[in-house]
C-alpha positions as CSV (number, residue, x, y, z in Angstrom):
1,X,2.9,4.9,28.7
2,X,4.2,8.0,31.2
3,X,2.5,10.2,29.0
4,X,-1.2,8.1,29.1
5,X,-0.6,7.9,33.1
6,X,0.1,11.8,33.3
7,X,-3.0,12.4,31.5
8,X,-5.3,10.1,33.5
9,X,-3.6,11.8,36.7
10,X,-4.3,15.2,35.5
11,X,-7.9,14.4,34.7
12,X,-8.5,12.8,38.4
13,X,-7.2,16.2,39.7
14,X,-9.2,18.4,37.7
15,X,-12.2,16.1,38.9
16,X,-11.4,16.2,42.4
17,X,-10.9,20.0,42.3
18,X,-14.1,20.5,40.5
19,X,-12.2,22.0,37.8
20,X,-14.6,22.0,34.4
21,X,-11.5,20.3,32.1
22,X,-10.5,17.0,30.8
23,X,-7.1,15.8,30.2
24,X,-6.6,13.0,27.5
25,X,-3.9,11.3,25.5
26,X,-3.2,10.2,22.1
27,X,-0.9,8.7,19.5
28,X,-1.1,10.3,16.3
29,X,0.7,7.3,14.4
30,X,3.7,7.4,12.5
31,X,3.7,10.6,10.6
32,X,6.2,11.4,7.8
33,X,7.5,14.8,9.5
34,X,10.8,16.6,9.6
35,X,11.4,15.2,13.1
36,X,13.4,12.2,11.6
37,X,16.0,14.4,9.9
38,X,17.2,14.9,13.5
39,X,16.8,11.2,14.6
40,X,18.3,9.9,11.4
41,X,21.5,12.1,10.9
42,X,21.3,14.1,14.2
43,X,21.9,17.3,12.2
44,X,19.6,19.9,11.2
45,X,19.6,18.8,7.3
46,X,16.9,17.8,5.4
47,X,16.3,14.0,5.1
48,X,17.2,14.2,1.1
49,X,20.5,15.5,2.0
50,X,20.7,12.7,4.9
51,X,19.4,10.1,2.1
52,X,22.0,10.9,-0.5
53,X,24.9,9.8,1.6
54,X,23.6,5.9,1.4
55,X,24.0,3.8,-1.5
56,X,21.3,3.7,-3.9
57,X,19.6,0.8,-2.6
58,X,19.3,2.2,1.1
59,X,18.0,5.2,-0.2
60,X,15.4,3.6,-2.1
61,X,14.1,1.5,1.0
62,X,14.0,4.8,3.4
63,X,12.1,6.7,0.5
64,X,9.9,3.5,0.7
65,X,9.7,3.3,4.4
66,X,8.8,7.2,4.4
67,X,6.0,6.6,1.6
68,X,4.3,4.2,4.3
69,X,4.0,6.9,6.8
70,X,0.8,8.9,7.6
71,X,0.5,12.2,6.0
72,X,0.8,15.1,8.8
73,X,-2.4,16.0,8.3
74,X,-4.0,12.9,9.2
75,X,-1.6,12.6,12.2
76,X,-3.1,15.9,13.2
77,X,-6.7,14.6,13.0
78,X,-7.1,13.2,16.7
79,X,-5.6,16.3,18.3
80,X,-8.0,18.6,16.4
81,X,-11.0,16.1,17.2
82,X,-10.1,16.3,20.7
83,X,-9.6,19.9,21.1
84,X,-12.7,20.8,19.0
85,X,-14.4,18.7,22.1
86,X,-15.8,16.1,19.3
87,X,-15.2,13.5,21.2
88,X,-18.4,14.5,23.5
89,X,-16.9,16.9,25.8
90,X,-15.6,17.5,29.3
91,X,-18.0,14.7,30.7
92,X,-17.3,11.8,28.0
93,X,-13.6,10.9,27.8
94,X,-11.7,12.5,30.4
95,X,-8.6,10.5,31.3
96,X,-8.9,8.1,27.9
97,X,-6.4,7.2,25.4
98,X,-7.1,8.0,21.9
99,X,-5.8,6.6,18.4
100,X,-7.4,7.8,15.0
101,X,-10.3,9.6,17.0
102,X,-11.4,6.8,18.9
103,X,-10.9,5.6,22.5
104,X,-8.4,2.9,22.2
105,X,-6.7,0.4,24.5
106,X,-4.1,1.3,26.9
107,X,-1.8,-0.5,29.1
108,X,-3.3,-1.9,32.1
109,X,-0.9,0.2,34.3
110,X,-2.0,3.4,32.8
111,X,-5.4,3.4,35.1
112,X,-3.4,2.8,38.4
113,X,-4.1,5.7,40.4
114,X,-1.3,5.0,42.8
115,X,1.4,4.5,40.0
116,X,-0.5,8.1,38.3
117,X,0.2,9.5,41.6
118,X,3.8,8.8,42.0
119,X,4.4,9.7,38.3
120,X,2.7,13.4,39.6
């Protein structure tokens, strides 16, 4: 929520200053990155090493869960889409929240300008 509010407030400030820029926020989805190796074990070791320390049924569950995650390139689609201006450019989607390269619903508090200013 804070990231969405920050992007909306930054976009408001760009517009108020007459700056030709826009700010958006996005969720890439749950992706199969190596970030989990730090979260799961707290160590900089490959997930396979961490998984090998568990009993076989747990290893199978962890591997199955990893298989349900998005591949990293798919998770990067929205970032590339927005950076390329494919959303329509500066006047089209400033302050919006995206998922899967589309404007998505955001929490109602994200559009509160007072909260955005306080966060800033």
